[in-house]
C-alpha positions in Angstrom: 0.1 63.5 -66.5 3.7 63.6 -65.5 2.5 64.7 -62.0 0.6 62.0 -61.7 3.2 59.5 -63.0 5.7 61.0 -60.6 3.3 60.6 -57.6 3.1 56.8 -59.0 7.0 56.6 -58.9 7.1 58.1 -55.1 4.3 55.8 -54.0 6.2 52.7 -55.5 9.7 53.6 -54.0 8.3 54.2 -50.8 6.6 50.6 -50.8 10.0 49.1 -51.6 11.7 50.9 -49.1 9.1 49.7 -46.4 9.5 46.1 -47.5 13.0 46.0 -47.9 13.2 47.4 -44.2 10.8 44.9 -42.7 12.7 41.9 -41.5 11.6 38.5 -42.5 9.7 36.9 -39.8 11.7 34.3 -37.8 10.5 30.9 -38.1 9.3 29.9 -34.6 10.9 26.8 -32.6 10.0 24.6 -30.0 12.1 25.6 -26.5 13.7 22.5 -25.2 13.7 23.8 -21.5 9.9 24.6 -21.1 8.1 23.4 -24.5 6.9 27.1 -25.4 6.5 28.1 -29.0 9.7 30.9 -29.6 11.5 32.6 -32.3 14.9 33.5 -30.3 17.9 31.6 -29.2 16.8 32.5 -25.6 13.3 31.7 -24.6 10.6 34.5 -24.5 8.6 32.4 -21.7 11.7 30.8 -19.8 14.4 33.0 -20.5 16.8 29.6 -20.9 18.7 29.0 -23.9 16.0 27.4 -26.4 17.9 24.9 -28.6 19.8 23.1 -25.5 18.6 20.1 -24.7 19.2 18.3 -21.3 20.5 14.4 -21.5 17.6 12.2 -20.1 20.1 9.7 -18.8 22.9 12.2 -17.1 21.2 15.5 -16.8 24.0 17.4 -19.3 22.8 20.2 -21.1 24.1 20.0 -24.8 24.0 21.7 -27.9 25.3 19.4 -30.0 23.4 16.2 -31.3 25.3 14.1 -28.9 25.7 14.4 -25.3 29.1 15.8 -24.3 29.1 13.5 -21.0 27.8 10.1 -22.0 27.4 10.1 -26.0 23.6 9.6 -25.9 22.1 10.8 -29.0 19.7 13.9 -28.8 16.7 12.0 -30.7 16.8 9.1 -28.3 17.2 11.3 -25.2 14.0 13.4 -26.5 12.2 10.0 -27.2 13.1 8.8 -23.3 11.7 12.2 -22.0 8.6 11.9 -24.2 7.5 8.6 -23.1 7.8 9.9 -19.3 4.8 9.2 -17.3 5.0 13.0 -15.6 3.7 15.6 -18.1 5.6 18.3 -17.0 8.6 16.4 -17.8 7.7 15.0 -20.8 5.9 18.1 -22.3 8.6 20.0 -24.1 10.0 16.7 -25.7 6.5 15.6 -26.7 6.2 19.2 -28.2 9.2 19.3 -30.2 8.7 15.8 -31.6 5.1 16.8 -32.3 6.2 19.4 -34.5 8.6 16.7 -36.2 5.5 15.3 -36.8 6.5 11.8 -34.6 3.2 10.2 -34.5 3.5 8.8 -30.9 4.4 12.4 -29.7 1.5 14.0 -31.7 -1.2 11.4 -29.9 0.1 12.5 -26.6 0.0 16.3 -27.6 -3.2 15.6 -28.6 -4.2 14.4 -24.8 -2.4 17.3 -23.4 -4.8 19.8 -25.5 -7.8 17.7 -24.6 -6.8 17.8 -20.8 -5.0 21.2 -20.8 -1.9 20.2 -19.6 1.1 22.0 -20.6 -1.4 24.4 -23.0 -4.3 25.9 -23.1 -7.5 23.2 -23.1 -8.4 23.0 -27.0 -10.5 20.1 -28.2 -10.4 21.1 -31.6 -6.6 21.3 -31.6 -6.3 17.9 -29.9 -8.4 16.4 -32.7 -6.1 17.8 -35.3 -3.1 16.5 -33.4 -4.8 12.9 -33.2 -6.0 13.0 -36.7 -2.7 13.9 -37.9 -0.8 10.8 -36.2 -3.6 8.7 -37.3 -3.1 9.7 -40.8 0.8 8.9 -40.5 -0.3 5.3 -39.7 -0.4 5.3 -36.0 -3.3 2.8 -35.1 -3.1 4.0 -31.2 -4.1 7.7 -32.4 -7.3 6.4 -33.7 -8.4 4.5 -31.1 -8.2 7.3 -28.8 -10.1 9.4 -31.0 -12.7 6.9 -31.9 -13.3 7.3 -27.9 -13.6 10.6 -27.8 -16.2 10.9 -30.5 -17.9 7.6 -28.5 -18.0 9.2 -25.1 -18.5 12.7 -26.2 -15.9 14.0 -24.0 -16.0 17.8 -24.1 -17.5 17.4 -27.4 -21.0 16.1 -29.1 -21.1 12.4 -29.0 -20.9 10.9 -32.8 -20.8 7.2 -32.9 -20.6 7.1 -36.5 -17.4 9.1 -36.7 -16.4 6.8 -33.5 -16.7 3.5 -35.7 -15.0 5.2 -38.7 -12.2 6.2 -36.4 -11.9 2.2 -35.2 -12.3 0.8 -38.6 -9.3 2.9 -39.4 -7.4 1.6 -36.6 -8.6 -2.0 -37.5 -7.4 -1.6 -41.1 -3.7 -1.3 -39.6 -4.1 -4.5 -37.6 -5.1 -2.9 -34.1 -6.3 -5.2 -31.5 -8.2 -2.5 -30.0 -9.4 -1.3 -33.3 -11.0 -4.8 -34.2 -12.6 -5.2 -30.8 -14.1 -1.7 -31.1 -15.4 -2.8 -34.1 -16.6 -6.2 -33.1 -18.5 -4.1 -30.1 -20.4 -2.2 -32.7 -21.6 -5.4 -34.8 -22.9 -6.9 -31.6 -24.5 -3.5 -30.1 -26.6 -3.1 -33.6 -26.9 0.6 -32.8 -25.1 2.1 -35.7 -24.2 -1.0 -37.9 -26.4 -3.7 -38.4 -26.7 -6.3 -35.9 -24.5 -9.2 -36.9 -23.2 -11.8 -34.3 -21.0 -13.9 -36.7 -19.0 -10.7 -37.7 -18.9 -9.5 -34.2 -17.5 -12.7 -33.1 -15.0 -12.6 -36.3 -13.5 -9.1 -35.1 -13.4 -10.5 -31.1 -11.4 -13.1 -32.7 -9.2 -11.0 -34.7 -8.6 -8.9 -31.7 -7.7 -11.7 -29.2 -5.3 -13.3 -32.0 -3.6 -9.8 -32.2 -2.6 -9.7 -28.7 -5.9 -8.4 -26.6 -6.3 -10.8 -23.7 -9.4 -9.4 -23.0 -10.9 -9.9 -26.1 -11.0 -13.8 -25.0 -13.8 -12.9 -22.9 -15.9 -11.5 -25.2 -15.5 -14.8 -27.1 -16.4 -16.6 -23.9 -19.5 -14.6 -23.7 -20.7 -15.4 -27.0 -20.4 -19.4 -25.9 -21.8 -18.6 -22.5 -25.0 -16.6 -23.9 -25.2 -18.8 -27.4 -25.0 -15.5 -29.3 -24.6 -17.0 -33.3 -22.9 -20.1 -31.8 -24.5 -23.2 -29.7 -24.5 -22.3 -26.4 -21.7 -24.1 -24.4 -20.6 -23.5 -20.6 -17.5 -25.3 -20.9 -16.4 -23.8 -24.0 -17.3 -20.6 -22.3 -15.0 -21.4 -19.4 -12.3 -22.5 -21.9 -12.1 -18.8 -23.3 -12.3 -17.2 -19.9 -9.3 -19.3 -18.9 -7.5 -18.3 -21.9 -8.0 -14.9 -21.2 -6.9 -15.2 -17.8 -3.5 -17.4 -18.6 -3.0 -14.5 -21.5 -2.9 -11.7 -18.7 -6.1 -10.3 -18.1 -6.5 -9.0 -14.9 -10.5 -8.6 -15.7 -10.8 -12.3 -16.6 -8.4 -13.2 -13.6 -11.1 -11.7 -11.4 -14.2 -13.1 -13.0 -12.4 -16.9 -13.3 -11.8 -16.4 -9.5 -15.6 -15.1 -9.0 -16.6 -18.1 -11.1 -14.8 -20.6 -8.9 -15.7 -18.8 -5.6 -19.5 -18.9 -6.4 -19.7 -22.5 -8.4 -21.2 -20.5 -11.4 -20.4 -22.7 -14.6 -17.9 -24.5 -13.1 -17.8 -27.1 -9.9 -17.4 -24.8 -6.6 -13.3 -24.4 -5.8 -12.7 -21.9 -3.3 -9.0 -22.3 -3.2 -8.7 -21.8 -6.9 -10.9 -19.2 -6.8 -8.5 -17.4 -4.4 -5.5 -18.1 -6.4 -7.2 -16.5 -9.4 -8.0 -13.4 -7.2 -4.7 -13.2 -6.0 -3.1 -13.1 -9.7 -5.6 -10.6 -10.5 -4.9 -8.6 -7.7 -1.0 -8.7 -8.4 -1.9 -7.3 -12.0 -3.6 -4.4 -10.2 -7.4 -5.6 -10.1 -9.3 -3.9 -7.1 -12.3 -5.7 -7.3 -10.0 -8.7 -6.3 -8.4 -7.0 -3.7 -11.4 -6.2 -2.4 -12.6 -9.9 -2.4 -9.3 -10.9 -0.9 -10.0 -8.4 2.0 -13.5 -9.9 2.5 -12.0 -13.6 2.4 -9.9 -12.8 5.3 -12.6 -11.1 7.1 -14.7 -13.6 6.9 -12.4 -16.8 6.9 -13.8 -17.7 3.6 -10.9 -20.3 2.6 -8.4 -18.9 4.5 -8.0 -18.4 8.3 -9.9 -15.3 9.3 -7.5 -12.5 9.9 -8.3 -9.0 10.8 -4.9 -7.5 10.3 -4.4 -9.3 6.8 -8.2 -8.1 5.8 -7.5 -4.5 6.3 -3.8 -4.9 4.5 -5.9 -5.8 1.2 -8.9 -3.6 2.2 -6.3 -0.5 2.0 -5.1 -1.9 -1.4 -8.3 -2.2 -3.0 -9.0 1.6 -1.5 -5.7 2.7 -2.9 -6.7 1.3 -6.2 -9.9 3.1 -6.6 -12.3 0.7 -5.1 -14.8 2.6 -3.3 -16.7 0.3 -0.8 -13.0 -0.8 0.1 -12.3 2.7 1.3 -15.4 2.9 3.3 -14.8 -0.4 4.8 -11.3 0.3 5.6 -12.3 3.5 7.4 -15.2 1.9 9.5 -12.9 -0.6 11.2 -9.7 2.1 11.2 
């Protein structure tokens, strides 16, 4: 018996010694230079000082929370960096701020995981980031997640879950969330079709700042969906959408005037709206302006000007414009 007790004491002593000899695991941190996870002051990946941040305004490297050259605060600088349109620039700041549960950064990190930018492509991790941002009250994350479920991008399409996401965004006051919920009521594939509720949500979206939503309202009056068919009322809402800055509405209003659909034909007004849409980046209107100059439709025929507009449209992604441009060049 004594022998057994002695052996147990030896084992206990050995285990305690082993635990004492094992150092506590260092918490991981995000390297502010490359965005990799690291446990050391010098990053294992890029071999730069992981806790040093680069001021977005002046480019100075810093360790303190205030830039030594221009006085900019670290958090403000990281927020600017995270919003940069170039993923390779934004990534370290996005990952650092996401680790601190910043909702906008969690959304963008989710997009990086979805597309495999800076990290291995991982749709489950993308969904986790988006849900975390949404649960923090960030409506754009619910809208983006809803679109993923809706389209079935790298995952099985799930319109029911998409609707749940859109409803959460709508409950947070999101104009896009309102519009998507309205579209489900109009479509009737998941919810029982209800034009009155669809129109109500479209109005909510438009009044919350979604200019394109006025086009949905206009379409209801054009088709007479749960409202009295009224082309004048439809045109009023198409114009409202255009005047609110919708490039789609500007393009469509231009088309309506050019063709004389639901309004008296007025080529000059049509071209005017096409120009407004083109200024807002609408590729179809750029193509339409190219065609107008090629054919002398409301303007003096000018092939050089036509090609200029075809080129703009092609660069904006209009495939037919590219074919026409190449044909004449």
